[in-house]
N, C-alpha and C positions, 0 to 999 in steps of 0.2 A: 819262601815261607810255606810252611805246612799248616793247613787248616785242620784242626781236630775234627774227627767224625763224631756224630751223635750216636752212631751205632756201636754195639758192643764189640765189633770186630768181624773180620771176614769169615771167621770160622764159627761164629756164634750159632747156637742151635736155633732152628727155625720154628721149633715147637713153641706154642703159646704157653707161657707160665704166668698165671695170675694168682699164685700162692700169696696169701697175705692181703689180697685186694678184696674190696667189697663192691659188688655190682648190684644194680637194680634194673630189672626188666619189667616193663608194663605189658599187660595183655599176656601174662606168662602161662596161663592155664592151658592154652592150646595153640596149634598152628606154629607160626613163626616164633612167637614168644616162648613156647615150650621148647622148641629146638634151640633157641638162643640160650635159654636158661641152662639146659643140659650141657651145651657146648662150653659155656663159661665155667660151670661147675666142674666139668671134666678137666678144665685147665687149672683148677685149684681155687677158684674164687668162691667167696661166700656170697651167694646170690639171694637178694631179696626179691622174691617172686610175687609181683603185685597183680591182682586181678579181682573182679567181682565174683568169679566162679569158685566158691569155696570147695565144692567136691572135686572140681578139676585141679585145684591147687593141691589137694590131698593126694590125688593120683600122681601128680608131678613129683611131689616129695618122695613118694615110694619109688618112682622111676630113678630118682637121683641117688638112691642108696648105693654105696660102694664107690661113688665117684671121688676124685681127689678133693673136691671142695664140698660145699654144703648148699642146700636150698632151704630158705626160710620163707614159708608161705605167709603172705600178708593180704588179707581181704581189704580192698580199698576201692571206693567209688571215686574215679578221677574227676567227676564233676564237683567234688569237694576240693576246691583248688588249694585252700590253706593246708588241708591234710596232705595233699600231693606234695606240696613244697616241703613240708616237714619230713615226709617219708624219704626224701632224697638227701637229707643231711648226712654227711659222712661217707658218701659214696665216691668210689674211685672211677667206676665205669657206669655210665647211664645209657640204657637202651630204651629209647622211646618207641614203643611198638604198638600200643593199644589202638584199635580202630574199629569203626563200624561203618556200615554202608546202607544206603537206601537208593534204589534206582527209580527215579520219577522225572518226568518233564518239569522244568522250572515252574510253570504255571500251576502244577499240581503238587509241588514239593511242600510238605508241611513246614512252616516256619519254625516250629518248636524243635523239629528234628534237625533242621539246618543249624540251629543254635547249639544243640547237643553235640552234633558232629564237630563243629568248630571248637567247642569247649574241650572235648576229650582229645581231639587230634591236633590242636594247635595251642590253645591256651594252657592246657595241662602240661604239655612238653615245655612251654616257656616257664611255668612255675617249677617244674621238676629241675630244669637246668638252673634256674635261679637258686633253688635250694641246694644244689650239688656244688656250685662253683666256689663258694667260700672254702670248703675243704680242699677241693682240687687246686685252687690258687695257693692255698697255704702250704701244700706239699710240693708244688711245682710240677704236678703231673695229673692228667685226667684224660678220659676218653668219653666223648659223647657220640653216640651212634643213633641217628634218627632213621627209623625204618619208614622211608617214604614209599614211592611207587613210580612206575612209569607215568602214572597220572600226576606226579609232581613235575613232569617235564612235558607231557602232552595231555590234551583234554579229550574226553569222550562225552558224547551226548548222554543226558539223563543222570549225570553224576555231579551236579553242581556243588553240593556240599563237600563231597569227598575230594574233588579236584581242587576246590578253593582251599581246603585244609592242607592238602599235600603241597600245593604251590606255596602257601604261607610257611609251611615247615621247612621248605628249601631255603627261603630267605632267612628264617630264624637260625637255621643251622650255619649258614654262611656268616651271619653276624656274630654268632658265638665263636666261630673259628677265628675271625679277625680280632675279637676281644681277648680270646683265650691264648692266642699264640705266644705272647710274651710270658705267659705263666706255665707253659708246657702242656697246655690243654688243646687237644684236637677235637674238631667237630665235623662230622661228615654225615651224608645220607647214603643209604643203600636203597636202590631203586629196582625192585623186581617187577616183572610183569605178573601175570596171574599165577598164584601159588596154590598148590593143592591144600587148601585149608577149608574149614567150615564156612568162613566168610565168603569164599568164592563159590562154594557149593550152593549156598543160599541165594546167590545171585542168579542162578540158572532160571528159577521161576520168575523173578522180577524182570530179567532181561527178555524172557520169552513173552511176557505181557507187554513190555515196552516196545519190542520190535515186531510183535504180532507173528511170531514163528513158534513152532514146537520146541520144547526144552532140548530135545536130542540134537537140534540144529544149532543151539546157542554156542556150544563149546567151539565148534569148527568155524561157524560163520560170524561170530561176534567176538568171543573172548580171544581166539587165536588168529583172527583174521589178519592182524598187522604184524604178527610174529613170524619171523623166518623159520624159527625152530618150533615145530608144531607139537608142543607138549606143554603141560603145566610144569612149573618149577617145584621142586621138593623143598619143604621148609628147612631141611638140613643144609641145602645149598646156600640158602640165604644166611643161615647161622654161621656158616664157614666164612662168608664175606664179612659178617660182623666181627668174627674172631680175628680176621686178618687186620681190620682197622684198629684193633686193640693191641696188636703186637708191636714189638720193637722195630720191625722193618717198615712200619707204616707211620713212623714219627714225623715224616715230612708230608704226609698226606692229610690235608685239612682244607675245609671250605669247599669240598667237591662232592660229587655224586658218583657212587660206584654202581653202574647200571647193569642189571641182570635181566635184560628184556628180550633175549632171543632175537635181537636184530630189529626190534620194533622201531627204535628211534633212528635206525640207519636209513629209513625212507626219506 
């Protein structure tokens, strides 16, 4: 008995083609989100670029000129959970990327900031997935990629909200994978270590204060301490991992975490 393959054939092109697909990327105005938006648009997708940063979205739209797909900027506050869910309707590819960070000991961590971090980085992804699934289920195809972190797998001191949100995102992603599998929908996490983004650059001052060391020592002694590869990851490297999970050769990859941590979790 020959079992039919889900792949288009051994000689199928490995290039990602998202022509005719609609994608949504949160936190799209900079860093990983910008790289993901441009990568998916280059593959032909119509990308809804969601962010609070209107000027950043305008720059992104200009950068996307000439790509195979299009970028549609959408200014949105993800703490407006109803609006977030509505924004995801009709999407084929959902990339939950938006995040924020504050480095403080637990006893000094502002409760309102903890609440905001969990809202933006866990509850909003739930609502976005909830809004996207009816369309994905209806057509029998969908890709959910949650930009998690090595901190979705490991904890670091002084990052209680971020670590809690990322650990929760891992569980949400796995649950979506189990529920989505019968409908042709995959759900995965991408887990980078420190990426060269404004979010990481802003951590240098916070980490210096938290650890009591000069900023110039933070990168080597804190951020890269547990990484065997002693450099920051580039946003484009993360975007390529996201693109792989959206492609035809990743149709059997679901409910897992694609770790880009330079060997951090090998310890």
